[in-house]
Biotite code that builds the C-alpha atoms (Angstrom):
import biotite.structure as struc

atoms = struc.array([
    struc.Atom([94.546, 95.403, 80.642], chain_id="A", res_id=1, res_name="MET", atom_name="CA", element="C"),
    struc.Atom([94.899, 98.734, 82.565], chain_id="A", res_id=2, res_name="SER", atom_name="CA", element="C"),
    struc.Atom([96.024, 99.896, 85.791], chain_id="A", res_id=3, res_name="ASP", atom_name="CA", element="C"),
    struc.Atom([92.572, 99.945, 86.931], chain_id="A", res_id=4, res_name="ALA", atom_name="CA", element="C"),
    struc.Atom([91.943, 96.360, 86.194], chain_id="A", res_id=5, res_name="ALA", atom_name="CA", element="C"),
    struc.Atom([94.825, 95.323, 88.420], chain_id="A", res_id=6, res_name="ASN", atom_name="CA", element="C"),
    struc.Atom([94.342, 97.170, 91.738], chain_id="A", res_id=7, res_name="PRO", atom_name="CA", element="C"),
    struc.Atom([96.476, 94.615, 93.476], chain_id="A", res_id=8, res_name="PHE", atom_name="CA", element="C"),
    struc.Atom([99.216, 94.600, 91.087], chain_id="A", res_id=9, res_name="ALA", atom_name="CA", element="C"),
    struc.Atom([103.033, 95.620, 92.380], chain_id="A", res_id=10, res_name="ASN", atom_name="CA", element="C"),
    struc.Atom([104.203, 98.923, 91.701], chain_id="A", res_id=11, res_name="PRO", atom_name="CA", element="C"),
    struc.Atom([106.225, 97.609, 88.716], chain_id="A", res_id=12, res_name="ILE", atom_name="CA", element="C"),
    struc.Atom([103.531, 95.661, 87.116], chain_id="A", res_id=13, res_name="GLU", atom_name="CA", element="C"),
    struc.Atom([101.405, 98.590, 87.411], chain_id="A", res_id=14, res_name="ARG", atom_name="CA", element="C"),
    struc.Atom([103.776, 100.734, 85.490], chain_id="A", res_id=15, res_name="ILE", atom_name="CA", element="C"),
    struc.Atom([104.248, 97.747, 82.558], chain_id="A", res_id=16, res_name="MET", atom_name="CA", element="C"),
    struc.Atom([100.320, 97.547, 82.766], chain_id="A", res_id=17, res_name="LEU", atom_name="CA", element="C"),
    struc.Atom([99.960, 101.169, 81.734], chain_id="A", res_id=18, res_name="ALA", atom_name="CA", element="C"),
    struc.Atom([100.360, 100.640, 78.133], chain_id="A", res_id=19, res_name="ALA", atom_name="CA", element="C"),
    struc.Atom([101.944, 97.949, 75.708], chain_id="A", res_id=20, res_name="PRO", atom_name="CA", element="C"),
    struc.Atom([105.024, 99.605, 74.947], chain_id="A", res_id=21, res_name="VAL", atom_name="CA", element="C"),
    struc.Atom([107.514, 101.680, 76.988], chain_id="A", res_id=22, res_name="ILE", atom_name="CA", element="C"),
    struc.Atom([109.499, 104.310, 74.798], chain_id="A", res_id=23, res_name="PRO", atom_name="CA", element="C"),
    struc.Atom([113.015, 103.666, 75.388], chain_id="A", res_id=24, res_name="VAL", atom_name="CA", element="C"),
    struc.Atom([114.419, 107.336, 75.133], chain_id="A", res_id=25, res_name="ILE", atom_name="CA", element="C"),
    struc.Atom([117.683, 108.819, 74.234], chain_id="A", res_id=26, res_name="VAL", atom_name="CA", element="C"),
    struc.Atom([117.777, 112.294, 74.435], chain_id="A", res_id=27, res_name="ILE", atom_name="CA", element="C"),
    struc.Atom([120.743, 114.104, 73.131], chain_id="A", res_id=28, res_name="GLU", atom_name="CA", element="C"),
    struc.Atom([119.318, 117.837, 72.898], chain_id="A", res_id=29, res_name="ASP", atom_name="CA", element="C"),
    struc.Atom([117.498, 118.475, 75.958], chain_id="A", res_id=30, res_name="LEU", atom_name="CA", element="C"),
    struc.Atom([115.189, 121.086, 74.091], chain_id="A", res_id=31, res_name="ALA", atom_name="CA", element="C"),
    struc.Atom([113.770, 117.918, 72.450], chain_id="A", res_id=32, res_name="THR", atom_name="CA", element="C"),
    struc.Atom([112.596, 116.410, 75.828], chain_id="A", res_id=33, res_name="ALA", atom_name="CA", element="C"),
    struc.Atom([109.525, 117.542, 76.993], chain_id="A", res_id=34, res_name="ARG", atom_name="CA", element="C"),
    struc.Atom([107.895, 117.907, 73.456], chain_id="A", res_id=35, res_name="PRO", atom_name="CA", element="C"),
    struc.Atom([108.615, 114.170, 73.078], chain_id="A", res_id=36, res_name="LEU", atom_name="CA", element="C"),
    struc.Atom([107.040, 113.362, 76.448], chain_id="A", res_id=37, res_name="ALA", atom_name="CA", element="C"),
    struc.Atom([103.797, 115.276, 75.596], chain_id="A", res_id=38, res_name="GLU", atom_name="CA", element="C"),
    struc.Atom([103.543, 113.442, 72.253], chain_id="A", res_id=39, res_name="ALA", atom_name="CA", element="C"),
    struc.Atom([104.038, 110.093, 73.361], chain_id="A", res_id=40, res_name="LEU", atom_name="CA", element="C"),
    struc.Atom([101.769, 110.738, 76.556], chain_id="A", res_id=41, res_name="VAL", atom_name="CA", element="C"),
    struc.Atom([99.220, 112.132, 74.387], chain_id="A", res_id=42, res_name="LYS", atom_name="CA", element="C"),
    struc.Atom([99.355, 109.089, 71.765], chain_id="A", res_id=43, res_name="GLY", atom_name="CA", element="C"),
    struc.Atom([98.744, 107.144, 74.913], chain_id="A", res_id=44, res_name="GLY", atom_name="CA", element="C"),
    struc.Atom([102.139, 105.841, 76.041], chain_id="A", res_id=45, res_name="LEU", atom_name="CA", element="C"),
    struc.Atom([102.490, 107.098, 79.728], chain_id="A", res_id=46, res_name="PRO", atom_name="CA", element="C"),
    struc.Atom([105.454, 105.505, 81.120], chain_id="A", res_id=47, res_name="ALA", atom_name="CA", element="C"),
    struc.Atom([108.495, 106.687, 79.658], chain_id="A", res_id=48, res_name="LEU", atom_name="CA", element="C"),
    struc.Atom([112.145, 105.072, 79.952], chain_id="A", res_id=49, res_name="GLU", atom_name="CA", element="C"),
    struc.Atom([114.996, 107.943, 79.802], chain_id="A", res_id=50, res_name="VAL", atom_name="CA", element="C"),
    struc.Atom([118.312, 106.119, 79.379], chain_id="A", res_id=51, res_name="THR", atom_name="CA", element="C"),
    struc.Atom([121.155, 107.485, 81.407], chain_id="A", res_id=52, res_name="MET", atom_name="CA", element="C"),
    struc.Atom([123.237, 107.395, 78.073], chain_id="A", res_id=53, res_name="ARG", atom_name="CA", element="C"),
    struc.Atom([123.585, 110.988, 77.420], chain_id="A", res_id=54, res_name="THR", atom_name="CA", element="C"),
    struc.Atom([124.903, 114.238, 79.531], chain_id="A", res_id=55, res_name="PRO", atom_name="CA", element="C"),
    struc.Atom([121.561, 115.276, 79.515], chain_id="A", res_id=56, res_name="VAL", atom_name="CA", element="C"),
    struc.Atom([119.392, 112.438, 80.605], chain_id="A", res_id=57, res_name="ALA", atom_name="CA", element="C"),
    struc.Atom([118.723, 113.876, 84.169], chain_id="A", res_id=58, res_name="LEU", atom_name="CA", element="C"),
    struc.Atom([117.671, 117.103, 82.934], chain_id="A", res_id=59, res_name="ASP", atom_name="CA", element="C"),
    struc.Atom([115.464, 115.311, 80.496], chain_id="A", res_id=60, res_name="ALA", atom_name="CA", element="C"),
    struc.Atom([113.644, 113.266, 83.370], chain_id="A", res_id=61, res_name="ILE", atom_name="CA", element="C"),
    struc.Atom([113.450, 116.703, 85.064], chain_id="A", res_id=62, res_name="ARG", atom_name="CA", element="C"),
    struc.Atom([111.487, 118.086, 81.641], chain_id="A", res_id=63, res_name="GLU", atom_name="CA", element="C"),
    struc.Atom([109.565, 115.155, 81.193], chain_id="A", res_id=64, res_name="MET", atom_name="CA", element="C"),
    struc.Atom([108.255, 114.883, 84.522], chain_id="A", res_id=65, res_name="LYS", atom_name="CA", element="C"),
    struc.Atom([106.524, 118.456, 83.757], chain_id="A", res_id=66, res_name="LYS", atom_name="CA", element="C"),
    struc.Atom([104.291, 116.763, 81.528], chain_id="A", res_id=67, res_name="VAL", atom_name="CA", element="C"),
    struc.Atom([101.140, 115.765, 82.916], chain_id="A", res_id=68, res_name="PRO", atom_name="CA", element="C"),
    struc.Atom([100.242, 111.894, 82.900], chain_id="A", res_id=69, res_name="GLY", atom_name="CA", element="C"),
    struc.Atom([103.644, 111.131, 82.164], chain_id="A", res_id=70, res_name="ALA", atom_name="CA", element="C"),
    struc.Atom([105.105, 108.451, 84.296], chain_id="A", res_id=71, res_name="ILE", atom_name="CA", element="C"),
    struc.Atom([109.354, 108.878, 83.630], chain_id="A", res_id=72, res_name="VAL", atom_name="CA", element="C"),
    struc.Atom([111.783, 106.414, 84.653], chain_id="A", res_id=73, res_name="GLY", atom_name="CA", element="C"),
    struc.Atom([115.575, 106.140, 84.272], chain_id="A", res_id=74, res_name="ALA", atom_name="CA", element="C"),
    struc.Atom([116.921, 103.203, 82.189], chain_id="A", res_id=75, res_name="GLY", atom_name="CA", element="C"),
    struc.Atom([120.373, 101.824, 81.451], chain_id="A", res_id=76, res_name="THR", atom_name="CA", element="C"),
    struc.Atom([121.121, 102.447, 85.249], chain_id="A", res_id=77, res_name="VAL", atom_name="CA", element="C"),
    struc.Atom([124.007, 100.420, 86.122], chain_id="A", res_id=78, res_name="ILE", atom_name="CA", element="C"),
    struc.Atom([125.288, 101.440, 89.340], chain_id="A", res_id=79, res_name="ASN", atom_name="CA", element="C"),
    struc.Atom([124.009, 102.648, 92.899], chain_id="A", res_id=80, res_name="ALA", atom_name="CA", element="C"),
    struc.Atom([125.623, 105.980, 92.085], chain_id="A", res_id=81, res_name="GLN", atom_name="CA", element="C"),
    struc.Atom([123.180, 106.503, 89.072], chain_id="A", res_id=82, res_name="GLN", atom_name="CA", element="C"),
    struc.Atom([120.207, 105.246, 91.128], chain_id="A", res_id=83, res_name="PHE", atom_name="CA", element="C"),
    struc.Atom([120.774, 107.935, 93.225], chain_id="A", res_id=84, res_name="ALA", atom_name="CA", element="C"),
    struc.Atom([120.922, 110.372, 90.458], chain_id="A", res_id=85, res_name="GLN", atom_name="CA", element="C"),
    struc.Atom([118.194, 109.400, 88.694], chain_id="A", res_id=86, res_name="ALA", atom_name="CA", element="C"),
    struc.Atom([116.064, 109.273, 92.079], chain_id="A", res_id=87, res_name="VAL", atom_name="CA", element="C"),
    struc.Atom([117.258, 112.940, 92.631], chain_id="A", res_id=88, res_name="ASP", atom_name="CA", element="C"),
    struc.Atom([115.994, 114.003, 89.398], chain_id="A", res_id=89, res_name="ALA", atom_name="CA", element="C"),
    struc.Atom([112.247, 112.496, 89.946], chain_id="A", res_id=90, res_name="GLY", atom_name="CA", element="C"),
    struc.Atom([112.693, 109.133, 88.391], chain_id="A", res_id=91, res_name="ALA", atom_name="CA", element="C"),
    struc.Atom([109.487, 107.140, 89.343], chain_id="A", res_id=92, res_name="GLU", atom_name="CA", element="C"),
    struc.Atom([110.954, 103.671, 88.319], chain_id="A", res_id=93, res_name="PHE", atom_name="CA", element="C"),
    struc.Atom([114.548, 102.180, 87.606], chain_id="A", res_id=94, res_name="ILE", atom_name="CA", element="C"),
    struc.Atom([115.279, 100.053, 84.719], chain_id="A", res_id=95, res_name="VAL", atom_name="CA", element="C"),
    struc.Atom([118.578, 98.097, 84.394], chain_id="A", res_id=96, res_name="SER", atom_name="CA", element="C"),
    struc.Atom([120.302, 96.349, 81.250], chain_id="A", res_id=97, res_name="PRO", atom_name="CA", element="C"),
    struc.Atom([121.495, 93.770, 84.022], chain_id="A", res_id=98, res_name="GLY", atom_name="CA", element="C"),
    struc.Atom([120.973, 92.247, 87.345], chain_id="A", res_id=99, res_name="LEU", atom_name="CA", element="C"),
    struc.Atom([123.619, 92.361, 90.309], chain_id="A", res_id=100, res_name="THR", atom_name="CA", element="C"),
    struc.Atom([122.634, 92.114, 93.918], chain_id="A", res_id=101, res_name="GLU", atom_name="CA", element="C"),
    struc.Atom([125.051, 95.425, 94.352], chain_id="A", res_id=102, res_name="ARG", atom_name="CA", element="C"),
    struc.Atom([122.607, 97.532, 92.475], chain_id="A", res_id=103, res_name="LEU", atom_name="CA", element="C"),
    struc.Atom([119.350, 96.062, 93.325], chain_id="A", res_id=104, res_name="ALA", atom_name="CA", element="C"),
    struc.Atom([119.627, 95.759, 97.039], chain_id="A", res_id=105, res_name="GLU", atom_name="CA", element="C"),
    struc.Atom([119.647, 99.700, 97.355], chain_id="A", res_id=106, res_name="PRO", atom_name="CA", element="C"),
    struc.Atom([116.982, 100.088, 94.816], chain_id="A", res_id=107, res_name="ILE", atom_name="CA", element="C"),
    struc.Atom([114.556, 97.232, 96.577], chain_id="A", res_id=108, res_name="ILE", atom_name="CA", element="C"),
    struc.Atom([114.874, 98.748, 99.894], chain_id="A", res_id=109, res_name="ALA", atom_name="CA", element="C"),
    struc.Atom([114.336, 102.484, 98.672], chain_id="A", res_id=110, res_name="SER", atom_name="CA", element="C"),
    struc.Atom([111.066, 100.812, 97.594], chain_id="A", res_id=111, res_name="GLY", atom_name="CA", element="C"),
    struc.Atom([111.185, 102.358, 93.784], chain_id="A", res_id=112, res_name="VAL", atom_name="CA", element="C"),
    struc.Atom([109.783, 100.350, 91.078], chain_id="A", res_id=113, res_name="PRO", atom_name="CA", element="C"),
    struc.Atom([112.541, 98.214, 89.667], chain_id="A", res_id=114, res_name="TYR", atom_name="CA", element="C"),
    struc.Atom([112.761, 96.190, 86.409], chain_id="A", res_id=115, res_name="LEU", atom_name="CA", element="C"),
    struc.Atom([116.277, 94.686, 85.740], chain_id="A", res_id=116, res_name="PRO", atom_name="CA", element="C"),
    struc.Atom([117.541, 93.470, 82.852], chain_id="A", res_id=117, res_name="GLY", atom_name="CA", element="C"),
    struc.Atom([117.597, 89.305, 82.606], chain_id="A", res_id=118, res_name="ILE", atom_name="CA", element="C"),
    struc.Atom([119.267, 87.200, 79.919], chain_id="A", res_id=119, res_name="ALA", atom_name="CA", element="C"),
    struc.Atom([119.250, 83.601, 81.273], chain_id="A", res_id=120, res_name="ASN", atom_name="CA", element="C"),
    struc.Atom([117.986, 81.198, 84.191], chain_id="A", res_id=121, res_name="SER", atom_name="CA", element="C"),
    struc.Atom([120.829, 82.080, 86.563], chain_id="A", res_id=122, res_name="ALA", atom_name="CA", element="C"),
    struc.Atom([119.617, 85.936, 86.124], chain_id="A", res_id=123, res_name="ASP", atom_name="CA", element="C"),
    struc.Atom([115.969, 84.761, 86.755], chain_id="A", res_id=124, res_name="LEU", atom_name="CA", element="C"),
    struc.Atom([117.084, 82.866, 89.948], chain_id="A", res_id=125, res_name="MET", atom_name="CA", element="C"),
    struc.Atom([119.171, 85.615, 90.965], chain_id="A", res_id=126, res_name="ARG", atom_name="CA", element="C"),
    struc.Atom([116.172, 88.230, 90.946], chain_id="A", res_id=127, res_name="GLY", atom_name="CA", element="C"),
    struc.Atom([113.596, 85.368, 92.610], chain_id="A", res_id=128, res_name="LEU", atom_name="CA", element="C"),
    struc.Atom([116.096, 85.176, 95.653], chain_id="A", res_id=129, res_name="ASP", atom_name="CA", element="C"),
    struc.Atom([115.870, 88.907, 95.937], chain_id="A", res_id=130, res_name="LEU", atom_name="CA", element="C"),
    struc.Atom([112.024, 88.884, 95.649], chain_id="A", res_id=131, res_name="GLY", atom_name="CA", element="C"),
    struc.Atom([111.733, 90.085, 92.245], chain_id="A", res_id=132, res_name="LEU", atom_name="CA", element="C"),
    struc.Atom([109.086, 88.788, 89.776], chain_id="A", res_id=133, res_name="THR", atom_name="CA", element="C"),
    struc.Atom([109.208, 90.986, 86.683], chain_id="A", res_id=134, res_name="HIS", atom_name="CA", element="C"),
    struc.Atom([112.078, 91.694, 84.216], chain_id="A", res_id=135, res_name="PHE", atom_name="CA", element="C"),
    struc.Atom([113.077, 93.061, 81.178], chain_id="A", res_id=136, res_name="LYS", atom_name="CA", element="C"),
    struc.Atom([114.349, 90.727, 78.667], chain_id="A", res_id=137, res_name="PHE", atom_name="CA", element="C"),
    struc.Atom([117.321, 92.096, 77.146], chain_id="A", res_id=138, res_name="PHE", atom_name="CA", element="C"),
    struc.Atom([118.496, 92.118, 74.423], chain_id="A", res_id=139, res_name="PRO", atom_name="CA", element="C"),
    struc.Atom([115.403, 90.223, 73.507], chain_id="A", res_id=140, res_name="ALA", atom_name="CA", element="C"),
    struc.Atom([115.960, 89.447, 69.396], chain_id="A", res_id=141, res_name="GLU", atom_name="CA", element="C"),
    struc.Atom([119.704, 88.921, 69.947], chain_id="A", res_id=142, res_name="ALA", atom_name="CA", element="C"),
    struc.Atom([119.366, 86.718, 72.630], chain_id="A", res_id=143, res_name="ASN", atom_name="CA", element="C"),
    struc.Atom([116.965, 84.410, 71.073], chain_id="A", res_id=144, res_name="GLY", atom_name="CA", element="C"),
    struc.Atom([113.962, 86.043, 70.448], chain_id="A", res_id=145, res_name="GLY", atom_name="CA", element="C"),
    struc.Atom([110.543, 84.790, 71.465], chain_id="A", res_id=146, res_name="LEU", atom_name="CA", element="C"),
    struc.Atom([111.399, 81.282, 71.019], chain_id="A", res_id=147, res_name="LYS", atom_name="CA", element="C"),
    struc.Atom([113.925, 81.820, 73.879], chain_id="A", res_id=148, res_name="ALA", atom_name="CA", element="C"),
    struc.Atom([111.538, 83.819, 76.383], chain_id="A", res_id=149, res_name="LEU", atom_name="CA", element="C"),
    struc.Atom([109.191, 80.931, 75.791], chain_id="A", res_id=150, res_name="LYS", atom_name="CA", element="C"),
    struc.Atom([111.713, 78.343, 77.020], chain_id="A", res_id=151, res_name="SER", atom_name="CA", element="C"),
    struc.Atom([113.028, 80.795, 79.830], chain_id="A", res_id=152, res_name="LEU", atom_name="CA", element="C"),
    struc.Atom([109.307, 81.487, 81.079], chain_id="A", res_id=153, res_name="ALA", atom_name="CA", element="C"),
    struc.Atom([108.195, 77.824, 81.227], chain_id="A", res_id=154, res_name="ALA", atom_name="CA", element="C"),
    struc.Atom([110.158, 76.808, 84.569], chain_id="A", res_id=155, res_name="PRO", atom_name="CA", element="C"),
    struc.Atom([109.519, 80.190, 85.924], chain_id="A", res_id=156, res_name="PHE", atom_name="CA", element="C"),
    struc.Atom([105.774, 80.639, 85.857], chain_id="A", res_id=157, res_name="TYR", atom_name="CA", element="C"),
    struc.Atom([105.874, 83.051, 88.401], chain_id="A", res_id=158, res_name="GLN", atom_name="CA", element="C"),
    struc.Atom([107.945, 86.026, 86.277], chain_id="A", res_id=159, res_name="CYS", atom_name="CA", element="C"),
    struc.Atom([106.443, 88.539, 83.919], chain_id="A", res_id=160, res_name="LYS", atom_name="CA", element="C"),
    struc.Atom([108.559, 90.357, 81.240], chain_id="A", res_id=161, res_name="PHE", atom_name="CA", element="C"),
    struc.Atom([109.384, 93.347, 79.304], chain_id="A", res_id=162, res_name="CYS", atom_name="CA", element="C"),
    struc.Atom([111.382, 92.043, 75.952], chain_id="A", res_id=163, res_name="PRO", atom_name="CA", element="C"),
    struc.Atom([113.608, 95.369, 74.962], chain_id="A", res_id=164, res_name="THR", atom_name="CA", element="C"),
    struc.Atom([116.093, 95.056, 72.028], chain_id="A", res_id=165, res_name="GLY", atom_name="CA", element="C"),
    struc.Atom([115.101, 94.672, 68.818], chain_id="A", res_id=166, res_name="GLY", atom_name="CA", element="C"),
    struc.Atom([111.383, 95.169, 69.283], chain_id="A", res_id=167, res_name="ILE", atom_name="CA", element="C"),
    struc.Atom([109.798, 97.094, 66.510], chain_id="A", res_id=168, res_name="THR", atom_name="CA", element="C"),
    struc.Atom([106.351, 97.778, 64.916], chain_id="A", res_id=169, res_name="GLU", atom_name="CA", element="C"),
    struc.Atom([106.422, 95.066, 63.149], chain_id="A", res_id=170, res_name="ALA", atom_name="CA", element="C"),
    struc.Atom([106.897, 92.292, 65.717], chain_id="A", res_id=171, res_name="ASN", atom_name="CA", element="C"),
    struc.Atom([105.573, 93.642, 69.049], chain_id="A", res_id=172, res_name="ALA", atom_name="CA", element="C"),
    struc.Atom([102.417, 92.301, 68.419], chain_id="A", res_id=173, res_name="SER", atom_name="CA", element="C"),
    struc.Atom([103.874, 88.689, 68.459], chain_id="A", res_id=174, res_name="GLU", atom_name="CA", element="C"),
    struc.Atom([105.899, 89.552, 71.650], chain_id="A", res_id=175, res_name="TRP", atom_name="CA", element="C"),
    struc.Atom([102.829, 90.964, 73.168], chain_id="A", res_id=176, res_name="LEU", atom_name="CA", element="C"),
    struc.Atom([100.508, 87.751, 72.543], chain_id="A", res_id=177, res_name="ALA", atom_name="CA", element="C"),
    struc.Atom([102.851, 85.680, 74.981], chain_id="A", res_id=178, res_name="PHE", atom_name="CA", element="C"),
    struc.Atom([100.836, 85.864, 78.222], chain_id="A", res_id=179, res_name="GLU", atom_name="CA", element="C"),
    struc.Atom([104.182, 86.255, 80.565], chain_id="A", res_id=180, res_name="PRO", atom_name="CA", element="C"),
    struc.Atom([104.594, 89.848, 78.667], chain_id="A", res_id=181, res_name="VAL", atom_name="CA", element="C"),
    struc.Atom([103.142, 92.452, 80.134], chain_id="A", res_id=182, res_name="LEU", atom_name="CA", element="C"),
    struc.Atom([104.699, 95.022, 77.605], chain_id="A", res_id=183, res_name="CYS", atom_name="CA", element="C"),
    struc.Atom([107.797, 95.535, 75.593], chain_id="A", res_id=184, res_name="VAL", atom_name="CA", element="C"),
    struc.Atom([110.305, 98.332, 75.229], chain_id="A", res_id=185, res_name="GLY", atom_name="CA", element="C"),
    struc.Atom([110.949, 99.922, 72.088], chain_id="A", res_id=186, res_name="GLY", atom_name="CA", element="C"),
    struc.Atom([112.490, 103.258, 70.574], chain_id="A", res_id=187, res_name="SER", atom_name="CA", element="C"),
    struc.Atom([110.610, 103.037, 66.920], chain_id="A", res_id=188, res_name="TRP", atom_name="CA", element="C"),
    struc.Atom([108.173, 105.345, 68.712], chain_id="A", res_id=189, res_name="VAL", atom_name="CA", element="C"),
    struc.Atom([110.363, 107.928, 69.386], chain_id="A", res_id=190, res_name="CYS", atom_name="CA", element="C"),
    struc.Atom([111.510, 109.422, 66.166], chain_id="A", res_id=191, res_name="SER", atom_name="CA", element="C"),
    struc.Atom([109.972, 111.861, 63.607], chain_id="A", res_id=192, res_name="GLY", atom_name="CA", element="C"),
    struc.Atom([108.107, 115.142, 64.380], chain_id="A", res_id=193, res_name="THR", atom_name="CA", element="C"),
    struc.Atom([105.947, 115.384, 67.562], chain_id="A", res_id=194, res_name="PRO", atom_name="CA", element="C"),
    struc.Atom([102.634, 114.755, 65.065], chain_id="A", res_id=195, res_name="GLU", atom_name="CA", element="C"),
    struc.Atom([104.512, 111.593, 63.941], chain_id="A", res_id=196, res_name="GLU", atom_name="CA", element="C"),
    struc.Atom([105.585, 110.452, 67.562], chain_id="A", res_id=197, res_name="VAL", atom_name="CA", element="C"),
    struc.Atom([101.944, 110.862, 68.438], chain_id="A", res_id=198, res_name="GLU", atom_name="CA", element="C"),
    struc.Atom([100.728, 108.853, 65.754], chain_id="A", res_id=199, res_name="THR", atom_name="CA", element="C"),
    struc.Atom([103.275, 106.219, 66.230], chain_id="A", res_id=200, res_name="LYS", atom_name="CA", element="C"),
    struc.Atom([102.099, 106.327, 69.774], chain_id="A", res_id=201, res_name="ALA", atom_name="CA", element="C"),
    struc.Atom([98.392, 105.749, 69.100], chain_id="A", res_id=202, res_name="ARG", atom_name="CA", element="C"),
    struc.Atom([99.503, 102.898, 66.906], chain_id="A", res_id=203, res_name="ALA", atom_name="CA", element="C"),
    struc.Atom([101.641, 101.360, 69.740], chain_id="A", res_id=204, res_name="ALA", atom_name="CA", element="C"),
    struc.Atom([98.816, 101.649, 72.779], chain_id="A", res_id=205, res_name="ALA", atom_name="CA", element="C"),
    struc.Atom([96.836, 99.972, 70.477], chain_id="A", res_id=206, res_name="ALA", atom_name="CA", element="C"),
    struc.Atom([98.798, 96.834, 70.027], chain_id="A", res_id=207, res_name="LEU", atom_name="CA", element="C"),
    struc.Atom([97.037, 95.056, 73.202], chain_id="A", res_id=208, res_name="ARG", atom_name="CA", element="C"),
])
């Protein structure tokens, strides 16, 4: 389902619907950032989550933003300072591994699309209290897998999810077949030469 097919979707939903897979990217060498983004976008995966785990993450966001068609976000954002730094670097959406009011409130107030991590019903209730309905289920496989998400999603019918953590080429289709799952996050598409990455991206883009 494409963005064009959902013109009334909220901003984070439009990003989640851009492709079946959001690459979860860890950049150690800044020189690899732009070629990786080019290969992923060319392969059909425009929404890119650059994790804030390395010293070059912010510069990587800036480099990837230069790629036409790329929608570059910041992942592993855990505090308001990182959020401010990510936005200053040009991040177009924010992903966090968990959900706290202290982090969520300034992001929500800013209007930047936000995908917070949840692991249980208490997290979901906190998110709904904050006006959020779209979440990252993390860590997906370690947290009980698809069976656990189906149990969680049942009472929270209004929520949509992006499972991340343990998602692979082998199991992504099973997750995507569950209607509340709009996309999955995964790192398997990010390894290899640019040509190999593009091939993996094309296969991932065809999963839905």
